[in-house]
C-alpha positions as CSV (number, residue, x, y, z in Angstrom):
1,M,-11.8,-2.6,-11.8
2,L,-10.0,-0.8,-8.9
3,A,-9.7,-3.3,-6.1
4,V,-7.9,-4.0,-2.8
5,A,-6.8,-7.4,-1.5
6,E,-7.8,-9.2,1.6
7,R,-5.4,-12.2,2.5
8,L,-7.0,-15.2,4.3
9,R,-4.2,-17.1,5.9
10,G,-4.6,-20.9,5.5
11,T,-3.6,-23.3,8.3
12,G,-1.9,-26.6,7.9
13,D,-2.3,-27.8,4.3
14,V,-4.7,-25.1,3.4
15,P,-3.1,-22.5,1.3
16,D,-3.5,-18.7,1.6
17,V,-6.3,-17.2,-0.5
18,V,-6.4,-13.6,-1.8
19,I,-9.9,-12.2,-2.1
20,W,-10.2,-9.0,-4.1
21,H,-12.8,-6.3,-3.1
22,A,-14.0,-3.6,-5.3
23,S,-13.1,-0.1,-4.1
24,G,-15.9,1.5,-2.1
25,D,-14.9,5.0,-2.7
26,G,-13.0,5.0,-6.1
27,A,-10.0,6.7,-4.7
28,E,-6.7,5.6,-5.9
29,C,-4.0,4.7,-3.5
30,A,-0.3,4.1,-4.0
31,G,0.0,1.9,-0.8
32,D,0.4,4.5,1.8
33,C,-3.3,4.5,2.9
34,E,-4.2,2.9,6.3
35,F,-7.9,2.1,5.4
36,H,-9.6,1.3,2.1
37,A,-13.4,1.3,1.8
38,I,-14.8,-1.6,0.1
39,A,-18.0,-1.8,-2.1
40,C,-19.6,-4.7,-0.2
41,S,-19.7,-2.9,3.2
42,D,-20.6,0.5,4.5
43,V,-18.7,0.1,7.7
44,E,-16.0,-2.5,7.1
45,G,-12.9,-2.1,4.9
46,I,-9.2,-3.2,4.5
47,V,-7.1,-1.8,7.2
48,L,-3.7,-2.9,6.0
49,P,-1.6,-0.5,4.0
50,S,-1.3,-1.8,0.5
51,P,-1.9,-0.4,-3.0
52,M,-5.0,-0.8,-4.9
53,R,-4.7,-2.5,-8.2
54,D,-6.7,-2.6,-11.5
55,M,-8.0,-6.0,-11.6
56,P,-10.0,-7.9,-14.3
57,V,-13.5,-8.9,-13.3
58,D,-13.0,-12.3,-15.0
59,L,-10.0,-13.0,-12.6
60,D,-8.3,-16.3,-13.4
61,V,-5.3,-16.6,-11.0
62,P,-4.8,-19.6,-8.8
63,G,-5.4,-18.8,-5.1
64,E,-7.1,-15.4,-5.9
65,R,-10.8,-14.8,-6.3
66,W,-13.3,-11.9,-6.2
67,C,-15.4,-11.2,-3.1
68,D,-18.9,-12.7,-4.0
69,D,-20.8,-9.7,-2.7
70,C,-18.5,-7.3,-4.6
71,L,-19.1,-9.3,-7.8
72,A,-22.8,-9.1,-7.3
73,I,-22.6,-5.4,-6.9
74,L,-20.4,-5.1,-10.0
75,S,-22.8,-7.1,-12.1
76,R,-25.6,-4.6,-11.3
77,E,-23.6,-1.6,-12.6
78,P,-23.5,-0.7,-16.2
79,R,-20.6,-2.4,-17.9
80,D,-18.9,0.9,-18.9
81,Q,-18.8,2.0,-15.3
82,A,-17.8,-1.2,-13.8
83,V,-14.7,-1.7,-16.0
84,R,-11.8,0.7,-15.9
85,T,-9.6,1.1,-19.0
């Protein structure tokens, strides 16, 4: 699934967390975009330049997780459209 990362900075003993959002427009980016639309919002997005990545829906990486709202949207899509090969 084409996704963009949002980093939540931890404070003190709390580590940073990366939250992955599904792309809101499906457009690919090599890292030079200034705004990425996200599936869970019609108005908000990620405003840091960073490349989109193809991420598995069943993400199992310490310190990283999917946005709960994006996962809910992905679960309603037909499986062949929700997973990029």
